[in-house]
Structures are given as structure tokens and as C-alpha cells.
C-alpha positions in Angstrom: -24.9 -28.2 11.2 -27.8 -28.5 13.7 -30.3 -25.6 14.4 -28.7 -24.9 17.9 -25.2 -24.5 16.6 -26.5 -22.2 13.8 -28.2 -20.0 16.3 -25.2 -19.9 18.5 -23.0 -18.8 15.7 -25.5 -16.1 14.9 -25.5 -15.0 18.5 -21.7 -14.6 18.6 -21.7 -12.1 15.7 -24.9 -10.1 16.3 -25.6 -7.9 19.2 -28.9 -6.3 20.5 -29.0 -2.5 20.0 -31.1 0.2 21.3 -33.5 1.8 18.9 -31.6 5.2 19.1 -28.4 3.5 18.1 -30.0 1.8 15.2 -31.5 5.0 13.9 -28.0 6.8 14.1 -26.4 4.0 12.0 -29.3 4.0 9.5 -28.9 7.8 9.3 -25.2 7.4 8.7 -25.8 4.9 5.9 -28.3 7.2 4.3 -26.1 10.2 4.4 -23.1 8.3 3.1 -25.2 7.7 0.0 -25.1 11.4 -0.8 -21.3 11.3 -0.4 -21.2 8.2 -2.6 -23.1 10.0 -5.3 -20.9 13.2 -5.1 -17.6 11.1 -5.2 -18.9 8.9 -7.9 -19.9 11.8 -10.2 -16.4 13.4 -9.7 -14.6 10.1 -10.4 -16.7 9.4 -13.6 -16.0 13.0 -14.8 -12.4 12.6 -14.2 -12.1 9.1 -15.8 -14.1 10.2 -18.8 -11.7 13.2 -19.3 -14.6 15.7 -18.9 -14.8 18.6 -16.6 -17.4 18.6 -13.8 -20.2 21.1 -14.1 -19.2 23.7 -11.5 -21.6 26.5 -12.3 -18.9 28.6 -14.0 -16.7 28.7 -10.9 -13.1 28.9 -11.9 -12.1 27.9 -8.5 -13.8 24.6 -8.9 -11.8 23.9 -12.1 -8.6 24.8 -10.5 -9.1 22.4 -7.6 -10.3 19.5 -9.7 -7.5 20.0 -12.2 -4.7 20.4 -9.7 -1.9 18.0 -9.0 -3.6 17.3 -5.7 -6.7 15.8 -7.4 -4.8 12.7 -8.3 -2.4 10.2 -6.5 -0.1 8.4 -9.0 -2.5 9.2 -11.8 -5.5 7.8 -9.9 -8.3 10.2 -9.0 -8.7 11.1 -5.3 -12.5 11.0 -5.9 -12.3 7.3 -6.6 -10.8 6.8 -3.1 -13.7 8.8 -1.8 -16.0 6.6 -3.6 -14.6 3.5 -2.0 -14.7 5.2 1.4 -18.2 6.3 1.1 -19.3 2.8 0.0 -17.4 1.3 3.0 -19.2 3.7 5.4 -22.6 2.7 3.9 -21.7 -1.0 4.3 -20.3 -0.7 7.8 -23.2 1.5 9.0 -25.7 -1.0 7.6 -24.0 -4.0 9.2 -23.7 -1.9 12.5 -27.6 -1.2 12.3 -28.2 -4.9 12.1 -26.0 -5.6 15.1 -22.8 -7.0 13.8 -20.2 -6.6 16.5 -17.2 -5.5 14.5 -19.1 -3.1 12.2 -19.1 -0.1 14.6 -15.3 -0.4 15.0 -14.7 -0.6 11.2 -17.1 2.3 10.7 -15.4 4.5 13.3 -12.0 3.8 11.8 -13.3 4.5 8.3 -14.9 7.7 9.2 -11.9 8.9 11.2 -9.6 8.4 8.2 -12.1 10.2 6.0 -12.0 13.1 8.6 -8.3 13.3 8.6 -8.2 13.3 4.8 -10.9 15.9 4.6 -8.9 18.2 6.9 -5.9 17.8 4.6 -7.9 18.6 1.4 -9.4 21.6 3.2 -5.9 22.8 4.0 -4.9 22.2 0.4 -7.8 24.2 -1.0 -7.4 27.1 1.5 -3.7 27.6 1.8 -2.1 26.0 -1.3 -4.5 26.5 -4.1 -6.5 29.5 -2.7 -9.6 28.0 -4.3 -12.6 25.9 -3.2 -14.5 23.3 -5.1 -18.3 23.1 -4.2 -18.2 19.3 -4.7 -15.3 19.0 -2.4 -17.0 21.3 0.3 -20.2 19.2 0.0 -18.1 16.0 0.7 -16.3 17.7 3.6 -19.7 18.7 5.1 -20.9 15.2 4.8 -17.7 13.9 6.4 -18.0 16.2 9.3 -21.6 15.3 9.8 -20.7 11.5 9.7 -18.0 12.1 12.2 -20.4 13.9 14.5 -22.9 11.1 14.2 -20.2 8.5 15.0 -18.8 10.4 18.0 -22.4 10.9 19.3 -23.4 7.4 19.0 -24.3 5.8 22.3 -21.9 3.0 23.2 -23.0 -0.4 24.3 -23.2 -1.0 28.0 
């Protein structure tokens, strides 16, 4: 493949972004790492059969041990781990100007936002208990949603 055709191929997949947009995507990637750490910790604790250190909060144990913490025997936190990793990946690609990455990022964060609303409903109205780790994840998801909504669009 000649040099010109390689550069044309790169031009078709990358776009030029404003500095502010790059900073927003980089911030989203950085924040998603905190969510990734939270979800990974809960996943490892669940798969190891151990209880998470909740600072003596019985509410936390009630939430993490409820029927809502697993889907078909699979920990919900593992789905969160995959979601946060996807957000990190898509935000990084978006910061580097890949055209489709912002769309994938927005869709992923929107699905996380909807799931977060569901799990907050479960904690508040069905379990009447709140998990600190879950609330931390919810805060991260709300912040990511705000970042993505506020991201300037290309002209």
C-alpha cells in the first residue's frame, strides 16, 4: 500500500477535535477508571465468595447479597466492569479523533445511566437499603452522563 493511500485511510477514520472536546473525553476516560476500580473490586469479592468491606454497614451487605446483585448467577458488578472498560476505551478513542467512538461512548453511557436509575430504584424502594459502592458508581455514571451531554458537537 502506498503512503498516499495509507494517509487517506487514516483521514477517513480520524477527525480533528477542538482542545476542549479532547479534554472532556480525556476526563471521561480518567473518571471511568475510578468506576472500573469500584466495579472490579465488587466483582472480585463476589466471585471469591467474600463480602466487601462496607465499614460495618448492614445496608451494604443487604444490597450486595440480594437477588438483584446477580443475573442468572452472574454478578451485576461484572457487567459494570465491562461497561466502565468500554467507556474508558471509547473515550480514549474519541480523544484521539476516531469518528465512531463518540457515538459508541454516548450509547454506552446512556445504557449505564438507565441501569443506574433502575438500581437506585431497587435500593430505595425494593430493598430499602443503600450500598456505598453502588452509590459511588451511580455518582460516577451521573458525572459521565453530564460530561457526554455537555460535550461540544462537531460543526
